[in-house]
C-alpha positions in Angstrom: -131.5 -179.4 160.3 -127.9 -180.5 160.4 -128.0 -181.5 156.7 -129.6 -178.2 155.8 -126.8 -176.4 157.6 -124.3 -178.4 155.7 -125.8 -177.4 152.3 -125.6 -173.7 153.3 -122.1 -173.9 154.3 -121.0 -175.8 151.2 -122.8 -173.2 149.1 -120.9 -170.5 151.0 -117.6 -172.3 150.3 -117.9 -172.2 146.6 -120.0 -169.2 145.8 -117.0 -166.8 145.9 -115.3 -168.4 142.9 -118.5 -168.5 140.9 -119.3 -164.8 141.5 -115.8 -163.9 140.3 -116.3 -165.7 137.1 -119.6 -164.1 136.4 -118.3 -160.6 137.0 -115.4 -160.9 134.6 -115.3 -158.3 131.7 -115.7 -159.2 128.1 -112.5 -159.7 126.2 -111.9 -156.5 124.4 -108.7 -154.7 123.3 -107.5 -152.0 125.6 -105.0 -149.4 124.8 -103.0 -150.1 128.0 -102.9 -154.0 127.5 -100.2 -155.8 125.7 -101.8 -159.3 126.0 -104.9 -161.3 126.8 -104.5 -163.3 130.0 -106.5 -165.9 131.8 -105.7 -168.1 134.9 -107.5 -171.1 136.3 -107.1 -173.8 139.0 -108.6 -177.1 139.7 -108.1 -180.1 142.1 -106.1 -183.1 140.9 -105.5 -184.7 144.3 -106.5 -188.3 143.3 -106.8 -191.4 145.5 -105.9 -190.7 149.1 -105.5 -194.3 150.2 -104.0 -197.6 148.9 -102.0 -196.1 145.9 -98.3 -196.1 145.7 -96.7 -192.6 145.5 -94.7 -191.5 142.5 -91.2 -190.3 143.0 -89.1 -192.3 145.5 -90.0 -195.7 143.8 -90.7 -197.2 147.3 -93.1 -200.1 147.3 -94.2 -199.4 150.8 -94.8 -195.7 150.4 -98.6 -195.9 150.0 -101.1 -193.0 150.2 -102.9 -192.9 153.5 -104.5 -189.4 153.8 -104.0 -185.8 152.8 -101.5 -183.2 154.0 -102.1 -180.7 151.2 -104.4 -181.1 148.1 -102.8 -181.1 144.7 -103.9 -178.6 142.0 -103.5 -177.9 138.2 -102.7 -174.2 137.6 -103.3 -173.1 134.0 -102.3 -169.8 132.3 -103.6 -168.8 128.8 -101.6 -166.1 127.2 -102.5 -164.6 123.8 -101.7 -161.5 121.8 -104.2 -158.6 121.8 -105.5 -159.6 118.4 -106.3 -163.1 119.8 -104.4 -164.7 116.8 -101.6 -166.6 118.7 -101.9 -168.1 122.1 -100.4 -170.8 124.3 -101.4 -172.4 127.6 -98.8 -173.1 130.4 -100.0 -175.6 133.0 -98.1 -176.2 136.2 -99.3 -179.4 138.0 -98.8 -180.4 141.6 -97.6 -183.8 140.4 -94.3 -185.6 140.1 -94.0 -184.7 136.3 -95.8 -183.9 133.1 -96.1 -187.1 131.1 -96.9 -188.1 127.6 -100.0 -190.1 128.8 -101.3 -187.0 130.6 -100.7 -184.7 127.7 -102.1 -187.0 125.0 -105.2 -187.6 127.1 -105.6 -183.8 127.7 -105.2 -182.9 124.1 -107.8 -185.5 123.2 -110.4 -183.8 125.6 -109.4 -180.3 124.5 -110.0 -181.1 120.9 -113.5 -182.2 121.7 -114.1 -178.9 123.4 -112.2 -176.3 121.3 -111.3 -178.0 118.1 -107.9 -177.0 116.9 -107.5 -174.1 119.2 -105.3 -176.0 121.8 -102.9 -178.5 120.3 -99.6 -180.3 121.1 -97.8 -177.3 119.8 -99.2 -174.6 122.2 -100.0 -176.7 125.4 -97.3 -177.2 128.1 -97.9 -179.4 131.1 -95.1 -179.1 133.7 -94.8 -180.9 137.0 -93.5 -179.4 140.2 -92.0 -182.8 141.1 -93.7 -183.6 144.4 -92.8 -187.1 145.5 -95.9 -187.3 147.6 -98.7 -187.8 144.9 -100.5 -190.9 144.0 -98.6 -192.7 141.1 -99.5 -195.2 138.3 -100.3 -192.5 135.6 -97.3 -192.9 133.3 -97.6 -194.9 130.1 -94.1 -196.4 130.2 -93.7 -199.6 132.2 -90.7 -198.9 134.5 -92.4 -196.1 136.3 -95.5 -198.1 137.1 -93.8 -201.1 138.6 -93.9 -199.9 142.2 -97.6 -198.8 141.9 -98.5 -202.4 140.8 -99.1 -201.2 137.2 -101.3 -198.6 135.8 -103.8 -196.8 138.1 -106.5 -195.3 136.0 -108.0 -193.2 138.8 -104.7 -191.4 139.2 -104.4 -190.6 135.5 -108.1 -189.6 135.1 -108.2 -187.1 138.0 -105.1 -185.3 136.7 -106.3 -185.2 133.1 -109.7 -184.0 134.1 -108.4 -181.4 136.5 -106.0 -180.0 133.8 -108.7 -179.7 131.4 -111.0 -177.9 134.0 -108.2 -175.5 134.8 -107.6 -174.7 131.2 -111.3 -174.1 130.5 -111.4 -171.7 133.5 -108.3 -169.8 132.2 -109.9 -169.8 128.8 -113.2 -168.4 130.1 -111.4 -165.7 132.2 -109.3 -164.4 129.3 -109.1 -160.6 129.6 -106.8 -157.8 128.5 -103.7 -157.3 130.7 -100.0 -157.0 131.0 -97.1 -159.2 132.1 -94.1 -157.9 134.0 -90.8 -159.6 134.6 -88.6 -159.6 137.7 -85.7 -161.9 139.0 -83.8 -162.1 142.1 -81.6 -164.4 144.2 -82.9 -166.8 146.8 -80.3 -168.2 149.3 -80.6 -170.9 151.8 -83.3 -172.8 150.0 -81.3 -175.3 147.9 -78.0 -177.2 147.8 -76.4 -179.5 145.2 -76.8 -183.1 146.3 -74.1 -184.5 143.9 -71.4 -181.8 144.3 -68.6 -184.3 143.3 -70.2 -184.7 139.8 -70.7 -180.9 139.5 -67.0 -180.4 140.2 -66.2 -182.4 137.0 -67.6 -179.5 134.8 -64.8 -177.4 133.3 -67.1 -174.3 133.2 -68.0 -174.4 136.9 -65.7 -171.4 137.5 -68.1 -169.1 135.6 -70.7 -169.4 138.3 -70.7 -168.4 142.0 -72.8 -171.3 143.2 -73.1 -174.9 142.3 -76.9 -174.6 142.1 -79.0 -171.9 140.5 -80.1 -169.3 143.1 -81.9 -167.3 140.4 -85.6 -166.9 141.1 -87.5 -165.8 137.9 -91.0 -164.4 138.1 -93.8 -163.1 135.8 -96.4 -160.9 137.2 -99.8 -161.1 135.4 -102.3 -158.2 135.8 -105.4 -157.0 134.1 -105.6 -153.7 132.3 -106.6 -152.0 135.5 -103.5 -153.3 137.2 -105.3 -155.9 139.4 -103.4 -159.2 139.9 -104.6 -162.1 137.8 -101.8 -164.5 138.7 -98.2 -165.2 138.8 -95.7 -167.8 137.5 -92.2 -168.2 138.9 -89.4 -170.7 138.3 -86.9 -171.8 140.9 -84.9 -175.0 140.9 -85.4 -177.2 143.9 -86.5 -180.7 144.3 -90.0 -181.2 146.0 -88.4 -183.8 148.5 -88.8 -181.9 151.7 -91.5 -184.6 152.5 -89.4 -187.7 152.7 -90.0 -191.3 151.6 -91.6 -192.3 154.9 -94.4 -190.0 154.3 -97.8 -191.5 153.3 -99.9 -188.2 153.1 -100.6 -186.8 149.7 -98.8 -183.5 149.6 -97.7 -180.8 147.2 -94.5 -180.4 149.3 -92.6 -177.1 149.4 -93.7 -175.6 146.1 -97.3 -176.4 146.6 -97.3 -174.9 150.0 -95.7 -171.7 148.6 -98.6 -171.5 146.0 -101.1 -171.8 148.9 -99.4 -169.0 150.8 -99.3 -166.7 147.8 -102.9 -167.4 146.8 -104.2 -166.9 150.3 -102.1 -163.6 150.5 -103.7 -162.3 147.2 -107.3 -163.8 147.6 -107.6 -163.4 151.4 -106.9 -165.6 154.2 -110.4 -167.0 154.5 -110.3 -168.2 150.9 -110.6 -172.1 150.5 -107.5 -173.3 148.6 -108.3 -173.8 144.9 -111.3 -171.4 145.1 -109.8 -167.9 144.6 -109.5 -165.8 141.6 -105.7 -165.2 141.7 -103.6 -168.2 140.7 -99.9 -168.7 141.7 -97.7 -171.3 140.1 -94.3 -172.1 141.6 -93.1 -174.0 138.6 -90.1 -176.2 138.3 -86.7 -175.6 136.5 -83.3 -177.3 136.2 -83.6 -179.2 139.5 -81.8 -182.4 138.6 -79.1 -182.3 141.2 -80.8 -179.8 143.5 -82.1 -180.7 147.0 -84.2 -178.7 149.6 -82.4 -180.6 152.4 -80.1 -177.7 153.1 -78.2 -179.0 156.1 -76.6 -181.6 153.8 -76.2 -185.4 154.0 -75.4 -187.3 157.2 -75.2 -190.8 158.4 -78.3 -191.8 160.2 -76.5 -193.9 162.8 -73.5 -191.7 163.5 -74.6 -188.2 162.6 -71.3 -187.8 160.7 -71.3 -186.4 157.1 -71.7 -189.1 154.4 -68.8 -190.0 152.1 -68.3 -187.1 149.7 -67.9 -189.1 146.4 -70.2 -192.0 146.9 -72.8 -190.6 149.5 -72.5 -193.7 151.7 -72.1 -194.6 155.3 -70.0 -197.7 156.0 -69.8 -198.3 152.3 -73.6 -198.4 151.8 -76.2 -195.9 150.7 -79.2 -196.7 152.9 -78.1 -194.7 155.9 -76.9 -191.5 154.0 -79.9 -189.1 154.2 -80.3 -185.4 153.4 -81.5 -183.3 156.3 -83.8 -180.3 155.8 -83.7 -177.0 157.8 -86.6 -178.2 160.1 -86.9 -180.6 163.0 -89.0 -182.9 160.9 -90.2 -183.1 157.2 -93.3 -181.0 157.9 -91.3 -178.1 159.3 -88.7 -178.4 156.6 -91.5 -178.2 153.9 -92.9 -175.1 155.7 -89.5 -173.4 155.8 -88.6 -174.0 152.2 -92.0 -173.2 150.9 -92.1 -170.0 152.9 -88.8 -168.8 151.6 -90.1 -169.3 148.1 -93.2 -167.4 148.9 -91.5 -164.6 150.5 -89.2 -164.2 147.6 -92.1 -164.3 145.1 -94.1 -161.8 147.0 -91.1 -159.4 147.1 -90.5 -159.8 143.3 -94.2 -159.6 142.5 -94.5 -156.3 144.3 -91.3 -154.8 142.6 -91.8 -156.3 139.0 -91.7 -153.3 136.7 -90.2 -154.6 133.4 -93.1 -155.0 130.9 -93.1 -157.8 128.4 -93.6 -156.4 124.9 -93.9 -158.3 121.6 -95.4 -161.3 120.0 -96.8 -164.5 121.5 -95.2 -167.4 119.6 -94.2 -171.1 119.9 -92.5 -174.1 118.4 -93.0 -177.8 119.2 -91.5 -181.0 117.9 -91.4 -184.7 118.8 -87.8 -186.1 118.8 -86.6 -189.6 118.6 -83.9 -189.8 121.2 -82.8 -193.3 120.7 -80.4 -192.6 117.8 -80.0 -188.8 117.5 -76.9 -188.0 115.4 -74.8 -184.9 116.2 -71.3 -183.4 115.8 -69.1 -183.2 118.8 -65.6 -181.9 118.4 -65.7 -182.7 114.7 -66.8 -186.3 115.3 -70.2 -187.7 114.5 -71.7 -189.4 117.7 -75.2 -190.4 118.5 -77.5 -191.0 121.5 -78.6 -194.5 122.6 -81.7 -196.4 123.4 -82.6 -195.8 127.1 -80.8 -197.6 129.9 -80.5 -197.3 133.6 -77.0 -197.5 135.3 -76.0 -199.2 138.6 -76.0 -196.0 140.5 -79.6 -195.4 139.7 -80.3 -198.2 142.2 -78.3 -196.3 144.8 -80.8 -193.5 145.0 -80.0 -190.1 146.2 -79.4 -188.4 149.6 -83.1 -187.3 149.2 -84.1 -190.9 149.0 -81.5 -193.6 149.4 -81.6 -196.9 147.5 -81.0 -200.4 148.7 -78.7 -203.4 148.6 -75.0 -202.8 147.8 -75.4 -200.2 145.1 -73.5 -196.9 145.5 -73.2 -193.6 143.6 -70.2 -192.8 141.5 -70.0 -196.4 140.3 -68.6 -197.2 136.8 -68.0 -201.0 137.4 -70.5 -203.7 136.9 -71.0 -206.8 139.1 -71.4 -210.5 137.9 -74.2 -211.1 140.4 -76.3 -208.1 139.4 -75.5 -208.6 135.7 -76.9 -212.1 136.1 -80.1 -210.7 137.6 -80.2 -208.0 134.8 -79.8 -210.7 132.1 -82.9 -212.6 133.4 -84.9 -209.6 132.2 -82.8 -208.6 129.1 -79.1 -208.7 128.5 -77.9 -205.5 126.7 -76.5 -205.8 123.2 -72.8 -205.1 122.6 -73.8 -202.0 120.7 -75.9 -200.7 123.6 -73.0 -201.4 126.1 -70.6 -199.5 124.0 -73.0 -196.6 123.4 -73.8 -196.1 127.0 -70.1 -196.4 128.3 -68.9 -195.7 130.9 -72.3 -196.4 132.4 -72.6 -200.0 133.6 -76.1 -201.0 132.6 -78.4 -202.4 135.3 -81.7 -202.2 133.2 -81.5 -202.2 129.5 -84.9 -200.6 129.2 -84.6 -199.2 125.7 -84.3 -202.7 124.2 -87.3 -204.1 125.9 -90.7 -203.7 124.2 -92.9 -206.2 126.1 -95.7 -205.8 127.1 -94.9 -202.3 125.9 -92.0 -199.8 126.0 -90.3 -199.4 129.4 -89.0 -195.9 128.8 -89.8 -193.1 126.4 -88.2 -193.5 122.9 -89.8 -190.1 121.6 -89.9 -186.9 123.7 -92.0 -183.8 123.3 -90.0 -180.5 123.1 -91.1 -177.0 123.0 -90.1 -173.3 123.1 -92.5 -170.4 124.0 -92.2 -166.7 123.5 -93.9 -163.8 125.2 -92.1 -160.7 123.8 -88.6 -160.8 125.1 -89.3 -163.7 127.5 -88.7 -167.3 126.4 -89.8 -170.5 128.2 -88.0 -173.7 127.3 -90.1 -176.6 128.4 -87.8 -179.7 128.8 -88.8 -183.5 129.1 -87.1 -184.3 132.3 -84.7 -183.3 135.0 -81.8 -181.2 133.8 -79.0 -180.7 136.2 -77.8 -177.3 137.2 -75.1 -177.2 134.7 -77.1 -178.8 132.0 -79.7 -176.2 132.4 -77.2 -173.4 132.4 -75.7 -174.6 129.1 -79.1 -175.0 127.5 -80.3 -171.6 128.6 -77.1 -169.9 127.3 -77.3 -171.8 124.0 -80.9 -170.8 123.4 -80.3 -167.1 124.4 -77.3 -166.7 122.3 -79.1 -168.3 119.3 -82.1 -165.9 119.7 -80.0 -162.8 120.1 -77.9 -163.7 117.2 -81.0 -163.9 115.1 -82.2 -160.5 116.2 -83.9 -160.9 119.6 -83.2 -157.9 122.0 -80.3 -157.9 124.3 -82.6 -158.1 127.4 -84.0 -161.4 126.2 -84.6 -163.7 129.2 -84.7 -167.5 128.9 -86.0 -169.9 131.6 -86.1 -173.7 131.7 -89.4 -175.3 132.6 -88.5 -178.7 133.9 -90.4 -182.0 133.8 -92.7 -180.9 130.9 -94.9 -183.1 128.6 -92.6 -186.2 128.7 -90.7 -187.8 131.4 -87.3 -188.9 130.1 -85.5 -189.1 133.4 -82.4 -187.0 134.0 -80.2 -185.0 131.7 -76.6 -184.7 133.0 -73.6 -183.0 131.4 -71.1 -185.2 129.5 -68.6 -184.7 132.4 -71.2 -185.5 135.1 -72.3 -188.6 133.2 -68.6 -189.8 133.3 -68.8 -189.6 137.1 -71.9 -191.8 137.2 -73.6 -190.5 140.3 -77.4 -191.0 140.4 -78.2 -188.3 137.9 -75.6 -189.5 135.4 -76.8 -193.1 135.8 -80.3 -191.9 135.1 -79.4 -190.0 131.9 -80.9 -192.6 129.8 -79.9 -191.8 126.3 -76.1 -192.0 126.9 -73.3 -189.5 127.3 -74.3 -187.2 124.5 -77.9 -186.7 125.7 -77.4 -183.1 126.7 -75.5 -182.1 123.4 -78.3 -183.6 121.4 -81.0 -181.6 123.3 -78.9 -178.4 122.9 -78.6 -178.9 119.1 -82.3 -179.6 118.8 -83.4 -176.5 120.9 -81.0 -174.3 119.0 -82.8 -175.3 115.8 -86.2 -174.6 117.3 -85.0 -171.3 118.6 -83.6 -170.4 115.2 -87.0 -171.4 113.6 -88.8 -169.2 116.2 -86.6 -166.2 115.5 -86.9 -166.5 111.7 -90.6 -167.2 111.6 -90.0 -170.7 110.1 -92.1 -173.8 111.0 -90.5 -176.6 112.8 -90.7 -180.2 111.6 -93.2 -181.9 114.0 -91.6 -185.3 114.1 -93.4 -188.6 114.8 -96.2 -188.3 117.4 -95.6 -191.0 120.1 -98.1 -193.7 120.6 -100.8 -193.2 123.2 -100.4 -196.4 125.3 -103.1 -195.7 127.8 -105.4 -198.5 126.4 -102.5 -200.9 126.5 -101.8 -200.5 130.2 -101.8 -203.4 132.7 -103.4 -202.7 136.2 -102.8 -204.9 139.2 -104.0 -202.6 142.0 -107.1 -204.3 143.5 -110.3 -202.3 143.2 -112.6 -201.5 146.1 -114.6 -204.6 146.3 -116.5 -204.2 149.5 -116.7 -201.8 152.5 -117.7 -202.8 156.1 -117.1 -201.8 159.7 -116.3 -203.7 162.9 -119.1 -205.6 164.5 -121.3 -203.5 166.6 -120.1 -200.3 164.8 -121.7 -198.2 162.1 -120.3 -196.0 159.3 -119.8 -192.6 161.0 -119.5 -193.8 164.5 -116.9 -191.9 166.6 -113.9 -194.0 167.5 -111.9 -191.3 169.3 -113.7 -188.2 170.5 -112.3 -184.7 170.9 -111.4 -183.5 174.4 -113.8 -181.3 176.3 -111.5 -178.3 176.1 -108.4 -177.1 174.3 -106.0 -174.2 174.4 -104.6 -172.5 171.4 -101.6 -174.1 169.7 -102.9 -177.6 170.8 -103.8 -180.3 168.2 -107.3 -181.8 168.0 -107.4 -185.4 167.0 -110.7 -187.2 166.2 -111.4 -190.5 164.4 -114.5 -191.9 162.7 -115.3 -195.3 161.2 -115.5 -195.0 157.5 -115.7 -196.6 154.0 -112.7 -196.5 151.7 -111.8 -193.0 150.5 -111.2 -194.5 146.9 -115.1 -194.7 146.6 -115.2 -191.0 146.0 -112.1 -188.9 145.5 -114.0 -185.7 146.6 -112.4 -183.9 143.8 -112.6 -180.0 144.3 -114.4 -180.8 147.5 -113.1 -182.1 150.9 -113.3 -185.1 153.1 -113.8 -182.9 156.2 -114.4 -179.3 157.3 -113.7 -177.4 160.5 -116.5 -174.9 160.8 -116.4 -171.9 163.1 -119.4 -170.3 164.9 -120.0 -166.7 163.7 -123.2 -166.2 165.6 -126.1 -168.4 166.8 -126.8 -171.0 164.1 -124.3 -169.3 161.7 -121.3 -171.3 160.8 -118.5 -170.6 158.4 -116.1 -173.1 156.9 -112.8 -172.3 158.5 -110.6 -175.3 157.3 -110.9 -178.1 154.8 -108.5 -181.0 154.1 -106.6 -178.6 151.7 -105.2 -176.3 154.5 -101.8 -176.5 156.1 -103.0 -176.9 159.6 -105.2 -179.9 159.0 -104.1 -183.5 158.3 -106.5 -186.1 157.1 -105.1 -189.5 157.9 -106.6 -192.8 156.6 -106.0 -195.7 158.9 -106.5 -199.2 157.4 -107.5 -201.7 160.1 -106.8 -205.2 158.8 -109.2 -208.1 159.3 -109.2 -211.7 158.3 -110.3 -211.2 154.7 -108.1 -210.7 151.7 -110.6 -208.4 150.2 -111.8 -206.4 153.2 -110.4 -203.8 155.5 -111.9 -201.4 158.0 -111.0 -197.8 157.7 -110.6 -195.1 160.2 -110.6 -191.5 159.2 -108.6 -189.3 161.5 -108.4 -185.5 161.6 -105.5 -183.7 163.2 -106.3 -179.9 163.4 -103.8 -177.5 164.8 -105.7 -174.8 166.7 -104.8 -171.3 165.6 -104.3 -168.2 167.6 -107.5 -166.5 168.8 -106.4 -163.3 166.9 -107.0 -165.1 163.7 -110.8 -165.3 164.2 -111.2 -162.2 166.5 -113.5 -163.9 169.0 -114.3 -161.5 171.9 -115.5 -164.5 174.0 -113.6 -166.7 176.2 -114.4 -169.6 173.9 -114.6 -170.1 170.2 -116.7 -173.0 169.0 -116.0 -175.3 166.0 -117.8 -178.1 164.4 -115.7 -180.9 162.8 -117.6 -182.4 160.0 -116.4 -185.7 158.4 -117.7 -187.0 155.1 -117.3 -190.7 155.5 -117.7 -192.7 152.3 -119.8 -195.7 151.8 -119.9 -197.0 148.3 -123.3 -195.6 147.4 -123.9 -192.7 149.7 -122.1 -189.7 151.1 -122.8 -189.4 154.8 -121.9 -186.9 157.5 -120.9 -186.9 161.1 -120.3 -184.0 163.4 -118.3 -183.2 166.5 -118.5 -179.9 168.4 -115.5 -178.6 170.3 -114.8 -175.5 172.2 -111.5 -173.6 172.0 -110.5 -172.2 175.4 -108.7 -168.9 175.7 -105.3 -169.7 177.0 -105.8 -167.2 179.9 -108.8 -169.2 181.2 -110.1 -172.6 181.5 -113.9 -172.1 181.3 -115.9 -175.2 180.6 -117.7 -173.8 177.5 -119.5 -177.1 176.7 -119.0 -180.8 176.4 -118.0 -182.1 173.1 -120.6 -184.2 171.5 -121.4 -186.3 168.5 -124.7 -185.2 166.8 -126.3 -188.2 165.3 -127.5 -187.9 161.7 
């Protein structure tokens, strides 16, 4: 009986999305439509245990549960004649990478032939630092994840392809409207002393971009299909002590917008309306809006070096909330509220062709003219201040930001790996080289020599996907250069240009020449040397000119797909067991007999390793609410804000064996949310605990007590299966 009820509930969970797809109209031209538009969404959460997280480069930041699930959000946009199209994908991941895009293109070719290619597919990451790592193809970024993690890559690639297929199948006539506004108190500059070195800083009111740019996508009847916005802020509200997989502030904003448009009862990832809170020029932009303070004294950190007592470890950025969860909620909600305001008021229609240009660029020796002198970029290298980290995630040892001097000890350590050539030292000056990554090619390249660049057009709106983290001023200069180039070639005066950060390739940071000379974290992580930004500007101006003139752009050399060359060291799941006298699914910690609203329910079960089954597009748990006798509705899954799925590894005396406890924390809502006229509302908590070969269930029933009374509705019980 219980298993039959589970099947009914699961069917009810996913039926809504299926029905929406079946009812879509055929793609036909409409007199009121300027474009064909489709939106899709799919789960890319990945391994929720035992995998190092990508972003902070902390060896001990290992995934141990789920705060918010991660999603790929895809938008196919085509002209009304269906002759030119592109797909923009925003993923809840640290970045778009070459390994991801090359694998996605391989799968898309098998499905659609030459319809979707490197030229018209963009994959942009929101830059959450709380997602499973190990999916980049260059060695430096996989060191802390113990090498390549195939399960991390595959779930992202498969989810992106699924979301593109959904967007493709949902293609329908519609219109796109533009709006922009200013969002305050949601971001600050974490390297203000470097920003101050820019001579053009006086042209701008703020030292970070407060501009919030939005596209509203509707069908030809005016009903919402989706939304894409761009706002520059790091997804580092969740700090480097967090082990729960989370899409951070931008992912939470997406969930709020999608729930608002699809209905509050919609399971995340299952609705028709898709909302992407995409990334922009975030390089020096932090969500920790209270600033950086010393953890021991509470005093502000040193302004130029971001240190406390001469060291970086204790200097930490502080968000607006009392902890990282509340800070994530605050920054995410601010973005959602601004997006909703702009979505409702968007009334500038995009009109004109859909077009694009793309090129691979070798950035290791790019020649350009600067002030009448021929200069060039360099093979990649990381500077000393890279190891100091940032106020969002401090580094270690005695490294500090704003450091242009090397150290004999660290040079000796560096030289054990690879001593930089004299030419490299000169090229990268004034950066003192800590890791000469561009001159190391064993077992394969450590950082990207070739980057993927693009420019997309929807009428008078232009998207510039960039392969890394442009700082505030770098993004402003690139935007201005592209905009001026397009308008000089005949684009309308109201042309809008937006930077789409962390797209297609991850090539670290892009600081201005002046910021590079300061050598804070962002300058030290500008890997191709001091002329990196000017090289990008020259290249993107060329692509913009080609776009405006209708010329083709030279494609360049396709980077090698290194996925099959990767070296993994993460131990696979070899065997699952449970403590003596216990069984999979046994309750370790039961729920209480009664609760009041705004309390937190905590329950624990013995389980197998969650890596046995990633539960992609499903859930490790459900909280189900009684509607009537024997009628239950899925009220929450592990994708909701008010649940936390925590994996507790209980060590035993074996190198290859650990026992796993699955823990649910469920924050009980206000009774008004489910409109129960009774003094009690009943919930079932369902855990899907994973044994290698079977998916099993356990149930706990709990009553929710009206805060005005303390009636004993029932005793919580575990129903055996």
